[in-house]
Biopython code that builds the backbone (N, CA, C, O; Angstrom):
import numpy as np
from Bio.PDB.StructureBuilder import StructureBuilder

atoms = [
    (1, "MET", "N", (-11.223, -0.200, -0.480)),
    (1, "MET", "CA", (-10.329, 0.014, -1.491)),
    (1, "MET", "C", (-9.411, -1.467, -1.144)),
    (1, "MET", "O", (-9.166, -2.040, -0.082)),
    (2, "ALA", "N", (-9.043, -1.768, -2.591)),
    (2, "ALA", "CA", (-7.871, -2.993, -2.182)),
    (2, "ALA", "C", (-6.885, -2.720, -3.268)),
    (2, "ALA", "O", (-6.992, -1.949, -4.221)),
    (3, "GLY", "N", (-5.888, -3.522, -2.926)),
    (3, "GLY", "CA", (-4.869, -3.162, -4.005)),
    (3, "GLY", "C", (-3.669, -4.130, -3.579)),
    (3, "GLY", "O", (-3.865, -5.184, -2.973)),
    (4, "ALA", "N", (-2.336, -3.640, -3.978)),
    (4, "ALA", "CA", (-0.949, -4.228, -3.633)),
    (4, "ALA", "C", (-0.181, -3.135, -3.855)),
    (4, "ALA", "O", (-0.362, -2.265, -4.706)),
    (5, "LEU", "N", (0.989, -3.247, -2.768)),
    (5, "LEU", "CA", (2.118, -2.471, -2.884)),
    (5, "LEU", "C", (3.084, -3.217, -2.860)),
    (5, "LEU", "O", (3.233, -3.944, -1.878)),
    (6, "THR", "N", (3.892, -3.244, -3.796)),
    (6, "THR", "CA", (5.532, -4.090, -4.169)),
    (6, "THR", "C", (6.590, -3.325, -3.629)),
    (6, "THR", "O", (6.777, -2.154, -3.958)),
    (7, "LEU", "N", (7.399, -4.029, -2.687)),
    (7, "LEU", "CA", (8.674, -3.145, -2.231)),
    (7, "LEU", "C", (9.762, -4.602, -2.835)),
    (7, "LEU", "O", (9.872, -5.823, -2.726)),
    (8, "VAL", "N", (10.383, -3.419, -3.497)),
    (8, "VAL", "CA", (11.601, -4.047, -4.383)),
    (8, "VAL", "C", (12.937, -3.923, -4.255)),
    (8, "VAL", "O", (13.358, -2.838, -3.854)),
    (9, "GLY", "N", (13.681, -4.766, -4.497)),
    (9, "GLY", "CA", (15.514, -4.251, -4.390)),
    (9, "GLY", "C", (15.690, -4.971, -3.048)),
    (9, "GLY", "O", (15.000, -5.835, -2.506)),
    (10, "SER", "N", (16.532, -4.514, -2.771)),
    (10, "SER", "CA", (17.500, -4.907, -1.401)),
    (10, "SER", "C", (16.738, -4.632, -0.018)),
    (10, "SER", "O", (17.175, -5.182, 0.993)),
    (11, "ASN", "N", (15.881, -3.998, 0.044)),
    (11, "ASN", "CA", (14.897, -3.127, 0.983)),
    (11, "ASN", "C", (13.938, -3.953, 1.631)),
    (11, "ASN", "O", (13.284, -3.397, 2.513)),
    (12, "SER", "N", (13.709, -5.118, 1.406)),
    (12, "SER", "CA", (12.883, -6.395, 1.742)),
    (12, "SER", "C", (13.660, -7.491, 2.101)),
    (12, "SER", "O", (14.656, -7.950, 1.540)),
    (13, "ARG", "N", (12.822, -8.012, 3.553)),
    (13, "ARG", "CA", (13.799, -8.919, 3.951)),
    (13, "ARG", "C", (12.218, -9.821, 4.527)),
    (13, "ARG", "O", (11.206, -9.318, 5.015)),
    (14, "ASP", "N", (12.488, -11.124, 4.266)),
    (14, "ASP", "CA", (11.700, -12.396, 4.693)),
    (14, "ASP", "C", (11.784, -12.331, 5.972)),
    (14, "ASP", "O", (12.966, -12.231, 6.301)),
    (15, "THR", "N", (10.963, -12.343, 6.992)),
    (15, "THR", "CA", (10.924, -12.411, 8.475)),
    (15, "THR", "C", (10.572, -14.029, 8.777)),
    (15, "THR", "O", (11.211, -14.605, 9.657)),
    (16, "SER", "N", (9.687, -14.636, 8.128)),
    (16, "SER", "CA", (8.873, -15.567, 8.872)),
    (16, "SER", "C", (8.500, -16.856, 7.635)),
    (16, "SER", "O", (7.647, -17.736, 7.755)),
    (17, "GLY", "N", (9.245, -16.673, 6.693)),
    (17, "GLY", "CA", (8.942, -17.737, 5.813)),
    (17, "GLY", "C", (7.915, -17.435, 4.687)),
    (17, "GLY", "O", (7.870, -18.047, 3.620)),
    (18, "HIS", "N", (6.872, -16.134, 5.156)),
    (18, "HIS", "CA", (5.947, -15.629, 4.180)),
    (18, "HIS", "C", (5.902, -14.277, 4.369)),
    (18, "HIS", "O", (5.988, -13.536, 3.390)),
    (19, "ALA", "N", (5.735, -13.669, 5.897)),
    (19, "ALA", "CA", (5.498, -12.748, 6.176)),
    (19, "ALA", "C", (7.074, -11.589, 5.810)),
    (19, "ALA", "O", (8.234, -11.760, 6.185)),
    (20, "CYS", "N", (6.560, -10.600, 5.070)),
    (20, "CYS", "CA", (7.847, -9.864, 4.350)),
    (20, "CYS", "C", (7.739, -8.137, 5.727)),
    (20, "CYS", "O", (6.834, -7.702, 6.439)),
    (21, "THR", "N", (8.986, -7.760, 5.500)),
    (21, "THR", "CA", (9.247, -6.525, 6.188)),
    (21, "THR", "C", (10.194, -5.602, 5.454)),
    (21, "THR", "O", (11.007, -6.252, 4.797)),
    (22, "GLY", "N", (10.347, -4.278, 5.355)),
    (22, "GLY", "CA", (11.266, -3.339, 4.934)),
    (22, "GLY", "C", (12.456, -3.390, 6.014)),
    (22, "GLY", "O", (12.468, -3.742, 7.194)),
    (23, "SER", "N", (13.465, -2.896, 5.142)),
    (23, "SER", "CA", (14.908, -2.695, 6.061)),
    (23, "SER", "C", (15.291, -1.521, 5.511)),
    (23, "SER", "O", (14.799, -0.942, 4.543)),
    (24, "GLY", "N", (16.408, -1.139, 6.348)),
    (24, "GLY", "CA", (16.917, 0.216, 6.004)),
    (24, "GLY", "C", (16.051, 1.374, 5.902)),
    (24, "GLY", "O", (15.064, 1.354, 6.638)),
    (25, "GLY", "N", (16.188, 2.234, 5.256)),
    (25, "GLY", "CA", (14.957, 3.272, 5.179)),
    (25, "GLY", "C", (13.813, 2.772, 4.836)),
    (25, "GLY", "O", (12.910, 3.599, 4.710)),
    (26, "TYR", "N", (13.496, 1.416, 4.597)),
    (26, "TYR", "CA", (11.863, 1.366, 4.185)),
    (26, "TYR", "C", (11.414, 0.349, 5.812)),
    (26, "TYR", "O", (10.490, -0.465, 5.842)),
    (27, "SER", "N", (12.222, 0.639, 6.874)),
    (27, "SER", "CA", (11.953, -0.235, 7.965)),
    (27, "SER", "C", (10.564, -0.211, 8.701)),
    (27, "SER", "O", (10.277, -0.943, 9.648)),
    (28, "ASP", "N", (9.625, 0.869, 8.053)),
    (28, "ASP", "CA", (8.294, 1.036, 8.283)),
    (28, "ASP", "C", (7.226, 0.437, 7.405)),
    (28, "ASP", "O", (6.019, 0.629, 7.555)),
    (29, "ILE", "N", (7.822, -0.356, 6.413)),
    (29, "ILE", "CA", (6.988, -1.037, 5.487)),
    (29, "ILE", "C", (7.038, -2.639, 6.353)),
    (29, "ILE", "O", (8.014, -3.359, 6.563)),
    (30, "ALA", "N", (5.678, -2.823, 6.711)),
    (30, "ALA", "CA", (5.203, -4.190, 7.107)),
    (30, "ALA", "C", (4.018, -4.287, 7.275)),
    (30, "ALA", "O", (3.305, -3.311, 7.041)),
    (31, "GLU", "N", (3.434, -5.578, 7.761)),
    (31, "GLU", "CA", (1.903, -5.985, 7.656)),
    (31, "GLU", "C", (1.512, -5.025, 9.001)),
    (31, "GLU", "O", (2.291, -4.927, 9.949)),
    (32, "GLY", "N", (0.418, -4.444, 8.963)),
    (32, "GLY", "CA", (-0.237, -4.006, 10.045)),
    (32, "GLY", "C", (0.200, -2.197, 9.712)),
    (32, "GLY", "O", (-0.297, -1.347, 10.452)),
    (33, "ALA", "N", (1.230, -1.732, 8.455)),
    (33, "ALA", "CA", (1.559, -0.493, 8.718)),
    (33, "ALA", "C", (0.391, 0.673, 8.157)),
    (33, "ALA", "O", (-0.513, 0.074, 7.575)),
    (34, "SER", "N", (0.252, 1.627, 8.171)),
    (34, "SER", "CA", (-1.253, 2.316, 7.915)),
    (34, "SER", "C", (-0.901, 2.583, 6.526)),
    (34, "SER", "O", (0.187, 2.749, 5.973)),
    (35, "VAL", "N", (-2.591, 2.581, 5.938)),
    (35, "VAL", "CA", (-2.401, 3.458, 4.672)),
    (35, "VAL", "C", (-3.854, 4.268, 4.520)),
    (35, "VAL", "O", (-4.962, 3.763, 4.339)),
    (36, "THR", "N", (-3.512, 5.668, 4.647)),
    (36, "THR", "CA", (-4.624, 6.861, 4.475)),
    (36, "THR", "C", (-5.064, 6.757, 3.122)),
    (36, "THR", "O", (-4.302, 6.708, 2.156)),
    (37, "VAL", "N", (-6.818, 6.709, 3.054)),
    (37, "VAL", "CA", (-6.809, 7.569, 1.878)),
    (37, "VAL", "C", (-7.647, 8.763, 1.738)),
    (37, "VAL", "O", (-8.673, 8.912, 2.403)),
    (38, "TYR", "N", (-7.207, 9.647, 0.849)),
    (38, "TYR", "CA", (-7.641, 10.875, 0.968)),
    (38, "TYR", "C", (-8.421, 11.310, -0.409)),
    (38, "TYR", "O", (-8.149, 10.840, -1.514)),
    (39, "ASP", "N", (-9.696, 12.539, -0.088)),
    (39, "ASP", "CA", (-10.058, 12.585, -0.988)),
    (39, "ASP", "C", (-9.128, 13.661, -2.052)),
    (39, "ASP", "O", (-7.988, 13.969, -1.707)),
    (40, "ALA", "N", (-9.703, 14.184, -3.334)),
    (40, "ALA", "CA", (-9.363, 14.851, -4.345)),
    (40, "ALA", "C", (-8.686, 16.183, -3.288)),
    (40, "ALA", "O", (-7.496, 16.462, -3.434)),
    (41, "ALA", "N", (-9.298, 16.741, -2.532)),
    (41, "ALA", "CA", (-8.958, 18.218, -2.028)),
    (41, "ALA", "C", (-7.720, 17.706, -1.083)),
    (41, "ALA", "O", (-6.964, 18.622, -0.760)),
    (42, "GLY", "N", (-7.379, 16.428, -0.588)),
    (42, "GLY", "CA", (-6.534, 16.316, 0.344)),
    (42, "GLY", "C", (-6.792, 16.124, 1.713)),
    (42, "GLY", "O", (-5.849, 16.078, 2.503)),
    (43, "LYS", "N", (-8.514, 15.951, 2.271)),
    (43, "LYS", "CA", (-9.017, 15.694, 3.048)),
    (43, "LYS", "C", (-8.902, 14.122, 3.585)),
    (43, "LYS", "O", (-9.482, 13.368, 2.802)),
    (44, "ALA", "N", (-8.399, 13.543, 4.539)),
    (44, "ALA", "CA", (-8.387, 12.079, 4.827)),
    (44, "ALA", "C", (-9.710, 11.569, 5.174)),
    (44, "ALA", "O", (-10.281, 12.020, 6.166)),
    (45, "ARG", "N", (-10.329, 10.535, 4.340)),
    (45, "ARG", "CA", (-11.393, 9.748, 4.341)),
    (45, "ARG", "C", (-11.561, 8.656, 5.227)),
    (45, "ARG", "O", (-12.424, 8.468, 6.085)),
    (46, "ALA", "N", (-10.412, 7.837, 4.812)),
    (46, "ALA", "CA", (-10.405, 6.308, 5.185)),
    (46, "ALA", "C", (-9.330, 5.995, 5.600)),
    (46, "ALA", "O", (-8.392, 6.559, 5.037)),
    (47, "ILE", "N", (-8.991, 5.040, 6.676)),
    (47, "ILE", "CA", (-7.530, 4.590, 7.126)),
    (47, "ILE", "C", (-7.692, 2.939, 7.218)),
    (47, "ILE", "O", (-8.783, 2.572, 7.655)),
    (48, "GLY", "N", (-6.728, 1.879, 6.856)),
    (48, "GLY", "CA", (-6.410, 1.140, 6.671)),
    (48, "GLY", "C", (-5.029, 0.526, 6.935)),
    (48, "GLY", "O", (-4.223, 1.019, 7.724)),
    (49, "SER", "N", (-4.793, -0.711, 6.136)),
    (49, "SER", "CA", (-3.770, -1.051, 6.502)),
    (49, "SER", "C", (-2.968, -2.235, 5.660)),
    (49, "SER", "O", (-3.683, -3.198, 5.385)),
    (50, "LEU", "N", (-1.452, -2.319, 5.161)),
    (50, "LEU", "CA", (-0.817, -3.344, 4.698)),
    (50, "LEU", "C", (-1.288, -4.401, 5.431)),
    (50, "LEU", "O", (-1.552, -4.265, 6.626)),
    (51, "GLN", "N", (-1.451, -5.663, 4.724)),
    (51, "GLN", "CA", (-2.054, -6.822, 5.472)),
    (51, "GLN", "C", (-1.284, -7.787, 4.650)),
    (51, "GLN", "O", (-0.339, -7.379, 3.974)),
    (52, "HIS", "N", (-1.635, -9.098, 4.662)),
    (52, "HIS", "CA", (-0.587, -10.183, 4.292)),
    (52, "HIS", "C", (0.456, -10.071, 3.198)),
    (52, "HIS", "O", (0.292, -9.715, 2.031)),
    (53, "SER", "N", (1.499, -10.426, 3.782)),
    (53, "SER", "CA", (2.961, -9.919, 2.729)),
    (53, "SER", "C", (3.142, -11.496, 1.911)),
    (53, "SER", "O", (2.716, -12.508, 2.468)),
    (54, "ASP", "N", (3.738, -11.558, 0.705)),
    (54, "ASP", "CA", (4.477, -12.527, 0.154)),
    (54, "ASP", "C", (5.702, -12.165, -0.526)),
    (54, "ASP", "O", (5.724, -11.317, -1.418)),
    (55, "ARG", "N", (6.827, -12.856, -0.079)),
    (55, "ARG", "CA", (7.813, -12.736, -1.088)),
    (55, "ARG", "C", (7.568, -13.512, -2.559)),
    (55, "ARG", "O", (7.366, -14.724, -2.638)),
    (56, "MET", "N", (7.620, -12.616, -3.694)),
    (56, "MET", "CA", (7.934, -12.948, -5.136)),
    (56, "MET", "C", (9.112, -13.660, -5.329)),
    (56, "MET", "O", (10.091, -13.810, -4.597)),
    (57, "SER", "N", (8.863, -14.051, -6.381)),
    (57, "SER", "CA", (10.202, -14.803, -7.212)),
    (57, "SER", "C", (11.305, -13.913, -7.756)),
    (57, "SER", "O", (12.384, -14.119, -8.311)),
    (58, "THR", "N", (10.730, -13.022, -7.443)),
    (58, "THR", "CA", (12.061, -11.693, -8.210)),
    (58, "THR", "C", (12.421, -11.275, -6.840)),
    (58, "THR", "O", (12.742, -10.092, -6.960)),
    (59, "GLY", "N", (12.529, -11.589, -5.706)),
    (59, "GLY", "CA", (13.034, -11.193, -4.357)),
    (59, "GLY", "C", (12.094, -10.211, -3.736)),
    (59, "GLY", "O", (12.032, -10.013, -2.522)),
    (60, "ALA", "N", (11.327, -9.575, -4.687)),
    (60, "ALA", "CA", (10.401, -8.200, -3.953)),
    (60, "ALA", "C", (9.285, -8.794, -3.221)),
    (60, "ALA", "O", (8.897, -9.946, -3.417)),
    (61, "CYS", "N", (8.771, -7.975, -2.360)),
    (61, "CYS", "CA", (7.770, -8.291, -1.444)),
    (61, "CYS", "C", (6.397, -7.955, -1.816)),
    (61, "CYS", "O", (6.350, -6.830, -2.315)),
    (62, "SER", "N", (5.285, -8.530, -1.747)),
    (62, "SER", "CA", (4.122, -7.961, -2.298)),
    (62, "SER", "C", (2.920, -7.911, -1.092)),
    (62, "SER", "O", (2.367, -8.968, -0.788)),
    (63, "PHE", "N", (2.508, -6.538, -0.365)),
    (63, "PHE", "CA", (1.711, -6.428, 0.647)),
    (63, "PHE", "C", (0.527, -6.141, 0.290)),
    (63, "PHE", "O", (0.272, -5.007, -0.117)),
    (64, "ALA", "N", (-0.288, -6.972, 0.360)),
    (64, "ALA", "CA", (-2.086, -6.554, 0.082)),
    (64, "ALA", "C", (-2.594, -5.184, 0.590)),
    (64, "ALA", "O", (-2.343, -4.984, 1.779)),
    (65, "ILE", "N", (-3.006, -4.569, 0.187)),
    (65, "ILE", "CA", (-3.617, -2.800, 0.901)),
    (65, "ILE", "C", (-5.189, -3.129, 1.127)),
    (65, "ILE", "O", (-5.984, -3.220, 0.191)),
    (66, "THR", "N", (-5.439, -3.250, 2.125)),
    (66, "THR", "CA", (-7.146, -3.215, 2.454)),
    (66, "THR", "C", (-7.474, -1.555, 3.275)),
    (66, "THR", "O", (-6.993, -1.028, 4.278)),
    (67, "VAL", "N", (-8.351, -1.188, 2.434)),
    (67, "VAL", "CA", (-9.011, -0.124, 3.107)),
    (67, "VAL", "C", (-10.453, -0.232, 3.138)),
    (67, "VAL", "O", (-11.047, -0.142, 2.064)),
    (68, "PRO", "N", (-11.143, -0.422, 4.269)),
    (68, "PRO", "CA", (-12.538, -0.404, 4.252)),
    (68, "PRO", "C", (-13.468, 0.941, 4.327)),
    (68, "PRO", "O", (-12.961, 1.952, 4.815)),
    (69, "ASP", "N", (-14.448, 0.965, 3.985)),
    (69, "ASP", "CA", (-15.370, 2.045, 4.085)),
    (69, "ASP", "C", (-14.873, 3.223, 3.681)),
    (69, "ASP", "O", (-14.797, 4.220, 4.399)),
    (70, "VAL", "N", (-14.465, 3.138, 2.344)),
    (70, "VAL", "CA", (-13.658, 4.403, 1.504)),
    (70, "VAL", "C", (-14.916, 4.762, 0.971)),
    (70, "VAL", "O", (-15.672, 3.920, 0.488)),
    (71, "PRO", "N", (-15.256, 6.313, 1.050)),
    (71, "PRO", "CA", (-16.789, 6.700, 0.595)),
    (71, "PRO", "C", (-16.651, 7.259, -0.692)),
    (71, "PRO", "O", (-15.751, 7.981, -1.121)),
    (72, "ASP", "N", (-17.870, 6.742, -1.364)),
    (72, "ASP", "CA", (-18.309, 7.117, -2.905)),
    (72, "ASP", "C", (-18.169, 8.419, -3.175)),
    (72, "ASP", "O", (-18.299, 9.190, -2.225)),
    (73, "GLY", "N", (-17.927, 8.876, -4.277)),
    (73, "GLY", "CA", (-18.208, 9.973, -4.689)),
    (73, "GLY", "C", (-17.070, 11.154, -5.006)),
    (73, "GLY", "O", (-17.116, 12.384, -5.012)),
    (74, "GLU", "N", (-16.062, 10.203, -5.257)),
    (74, "GLU", "CA", (-14.676, 10.997, -5.844)),
    (74, "GLU", "C", (-14.463, 10.350, -7.213)),
    (74, "GLU", "O", (-15.039, 9.279, -7.403)),
    (75, "GLN", "N", (-13.627, 10.917, -8.300)),
    (75, "GLN", "CA", (-13.111, 10.463, -9.295)),
    (75, "GLN", "C", (-11.939, 10.157, -9.154)),
    (75, "GLN", "O", (-11.486, 9.336, -9.951)),
    (76, "ILE", "N", (-11.184, 10.626, -8.255)),
    (76, "ILE", "CA", (-9.924, 10.747, -7.989)),
    (76, "ILE", "C", (-9.792, 10.313, -6.567)),
    (76, "ILE", "O", (-10.616, 10.733, -5.754)),
    (77, "TYR", "N", (-8.791, 9.475, -6.172)),
    (77, "TYR", "CA", (-8.519, 9.463, -4.645)),
    (77, "TYR", "C", (-7.134, 9.707, -4.594)),
    (77, "TYR", "O", (-6.562, 9.833, -5.676)),
    (78, "GLN", "N", (-6.271, 9.830, -3.231)),
    (78, "GLN", "CA", (-4.919, 9.896, -3.068)),
    (78, "GLN", "C", (-4.837, 8.878, -1.965)),
    (78, "GLN", "O", (-5.591, 8.915, -0.994)),
    (79, "VAL", "N", (-3.535, 7.607, -2.204)),
    (79, "VAL", "CA", (-3.257, 6.758, -1.174)),
    (79, "VAL", "C", (-2.003, 7.124, -0.734)),
    (79, "VAL", "O", (-1.048, 7.551, -1.383)),
    (80, "GLU", "N", (-2.116, 6.910, 0.423)),
    (80, "GLU", "CA", (-0.425, 7.413, 1.201)),
    (80, "GLU", "C", (-0.253, 6.034, 1.957)),
    (80, "GLU", "O", (-1.167, 5.522, 2.602)),
    (81, "VAL", "N", (1.068, 5.457, 1.810)),
    (81, "VAL", "CA", (1.407, 4.288, 2.925)),
    (81, "VAL", "C", (2.276, 5.045, 3.844)),
    (81, "VAL", "O", (3.010, 5.817, 3.228)),
    (82, "THR", "N", (2.411, 5.067, 4.992)),
    (82, "THR", "CA", (2.816, 5.562, 6.451)),
    (82, "THR", "C", (3.176, 7.098, 5.629)),
    (82, "THR", "O", (2.380, 7.818, 5.027)),
    (83, "HIS", "N", (4.381, 7.262, 5.801)),
    (83, "HIS", "CA", (4.555, 9.137, 5.422)),
    (83, "HIS", "C", (5.090, 8.724, 3.686)),
    (83, "HIS", "O", (6.097, 9.402, 3.476)),
    (84, "ARG", "N", (4.834, 8.078, 2.744)),
    (84, "ARG", "CA", (5.765, 7.976, 2.017)),
    (84, "ARG", "C", (5.309, 8.859, 0.763)),
    (84, "ARG", "O", (5.888, 8.854, -0.323)),
    (85, "GLY", "N", (4.111, 9.663, 1.103)),
    (85, "GLY", "CA", (3.838, 10.384, -0.111)),
    (85, "GLY", "C", (2.754, 10.262, -0.774)),
    (85, "GLY", "O", (2.962, 9.227, -1.406)),
    (86, "LYS", "N", (1.377, 10.752, -1.152)),
    (86, "LYS", "CA", (0.250, 10.597, -1.736)),
    (86, "LYS", "C", (0.493, 10.445, -3.178)),
    (86, "LYS", "O", (1.153, 11.199, -3.893)),
    (87, "VAL", "N", (-0.320, 9.031, -3.617)),
    (87, "VAL", "CA", (-0.491, 8.287, -5.376)),
    (87, "VAL", "C", (-1.586, 8.656, -5.517)),
    (87, "VAL", "O", (-2.339, 8.476, -4.559)),
    (88, "SER", "N", (-2.113, 9.291, -6.700)),
    (88, "SER", "CA", (-3.033, 9.128, -6.888)),
    (88, "SER", "C", (-3.704, 8.097, -7.728)),
    (88, "SER", "O", (-3.247, 7.706, -8.802)),
    (89, "VAL", "N", (-4.887, 7.647, -7.150)),
    (89, "VAL", "CA", (-5.615, 6.487, -7.872)),
    (89, "VAL", "C", (-7.053, 6.835, -8.485)),
    (89, "VAL", "O", (-7.728, 7.684, -7.903)),
    (90, "THR", "N", (-7.471, 6.311, -9.456)),
    (90, "THR", "CA", (-8.515, 6.585, -10.336)),
    (90, "THR", "C", (-10.010, 5.874, -9.083)),
    (90, "THR", "O", (-9.779, 5.082, -8.170)),
    (91, "ALA", "N", (-11.283, 6.388, -9.388)),
    (91, "ALA", "CA", (-12.048, 5.225, -8.351)),
    (91, "ALA", "C", (-12.321, 4.098, -8.597)),
    (91, "ALA", "O", (-12.428, 3.168, -7.797)),
    (92, "ASP", "N", (-12.517, 4.086, -10.243)),
    (92, "ASP", "CA", (-12.494, 2.988, -10.956)),
    (92, "ASP", "C", (-11.638, 1.674, -10.484)),
    (92, "ASP", "O", (-12.069, 0.550, -10.225)),
    (93, "ALA", "N", (-10.000, 2.266, -10.448)),
    (93, "ALA", "CA", (-9.119, 1.196, -9.645)),
    (93, "ALA", "C", (-9.537, 0.990, -8.916)),
    (93, "ALA", "O", (-9.884, -0.191, -8.894)),
    (94, "ALA", "N", (-9.956, 1.908, -7.539)),
    (94, "ALA", "CA", (-9.903, 1.773, -6.169)),
    (94, "ALA", "C", (-10.854, 0.640, -5.962)),
    (94, "ALA", "O", (-10.499, -0.440, -5.490)),
    (95, "LYS", "N", (-12.525, 1.028, -6.465)),
    (95, "LYS", "CA", (-13.126, 0.098, -6.790)),
    (95, "LYS", "C", (-13.221, -1.583, -6.971)),
    (95, "LYS", "O", (-13.859, -2.431, -6.347)),
    (96, "ALA", "N", (-12.454, -1.654, -7.914)),
    (96, "ALA", "CA", (-11.881, -2.606, -8.560)),
    (96, "ALA", "C", (-10.902, -3.642, -7.793)),
    (96, "ALA", "O", (-10.573, -4.765, -8.176)),
    (97, "GLY", "N", (-10.549, -3.009, -6.681)),
    (97, "GLY", "CA", (-9.333, -3.792, -6.268)),
    (97, "GLY", "C", (-7.876, -3.837, -6.895)),
    (97, "GLY", "O", (-7.013, -4.658, -6.584)),
    (98, "LEU", "N", (-7.733, -2.733, -7.910)),
    (98, "LEU", "CA", (-6.291, -2.788, -8.672)),
    (98, "LEU", "C", (-5.605, -1.899, -8.352)),
    (98, "LEU", "O", (-4.666, -1.857, -9.146)),
    (99, "VAL", "N", (-5.499, -0.854, -7.349)),
    (99, "VAL", "CA", (-4.536, -0.254, -6.623)),
    (99, "VAL", "C", (-3.501, -0.816, -6.626)),
    (99, "VAL", "O", (-3.607, -1.888, -6.031)),
    (100, "SER", "N", (-1.708, -0.487, -7.317)),
    (100, "SER", "CA", (-1.057, -0.711, -7.458)),
    (100, "SER", "C", (-0.192, 0.168, -7.342)),
    (100, "SER", "O", (0.000, 1.040, -8.189)),
    (101, "LEU", "N", (0.633, 0.010, -5.953)),
    (101, "LEU", "CA", (1.982, 0.684, -5.793)),
    (101, "LEU", "C", (3.160, 0.098, -5.902)),
    (101, "LEU", "O", (3.222, -1.083, -6.246)),
    (102, "GLN", "N", (4.272, 0.827, -5.629)),
    (102, "GLN", "CA", (5.479, 0.235, -5.648)),
    (102, "GLN", "C", (6.269, 1.356, -5.169)),
    (102, "GLN", "O", (5.993, 2.524, -5.443)),
    (103, "LEU", "N", (7.594, 0.869, -4.205)),
    (103, "LEU", "CA", (8.466, 1.185, -3.311)),
    (103, "LEU", "C", (9.899, 0.272, -3.458)),
    (103, "LEU", "O", (9.944, -0.957, -3.511)),
    (104, "GLY", "N", (10.892, 1.077, -3.502)),
    (104, "GLY", "CA", (12.265, 1.161, -3.656)),
    (104, "GLY", "C", (13.009, 0.847, -4.977)),
    (104, "GLY", "O", (12.432, 1.297, -5.967)),
    (105, "ASN", "N", (14.082, 0.221, -5.201)),
    (105, "ASN", "CA", (14.655, 0.474, -6.334)),
    (105, "ASN", "C", (14.868, -0.493, -7.568)),
    (105, "ASN", "O", (15.440, -0.086, -8.580)),
]
sb = StructureBuilder()
sb.init_structure("model")
sb.init_model(0)
sb.init_chain("A")
sb.init_seg("    ")
for serial, (resi, resn, name, xyz) in enumerate(atoms, 1):
    if name == "N":
        sb.init_residue(resn, " ", resi, " ")
    sb.init_atom(name, np.array(xyz, "f"), 0.0, 1.0, " ", f" {name:<3s}", serial, name[0])
structure = sb.get_structure()
């Protein structure tokens, strides 16, 4: 599974010219943060992480989501970044690398 997480607003900061990390209540959002994929019944099926990040022209930060070895057979998956709550995504979006999540204000 692949996609992106966008951290918007004043909740992101640039730490090294390119890498971003969350601040304040979003300090758990950084490269390497866990991403868990669940099946429709809520059973954890695969674990990955947030990968490289980039500061966008809007001031937001975009993190690549990479979760290897997500098993086939579901029509809907649930994706959770750290402890932020599950978001449902279609299997088609997951397979196509089109998972798109957003946090912040």
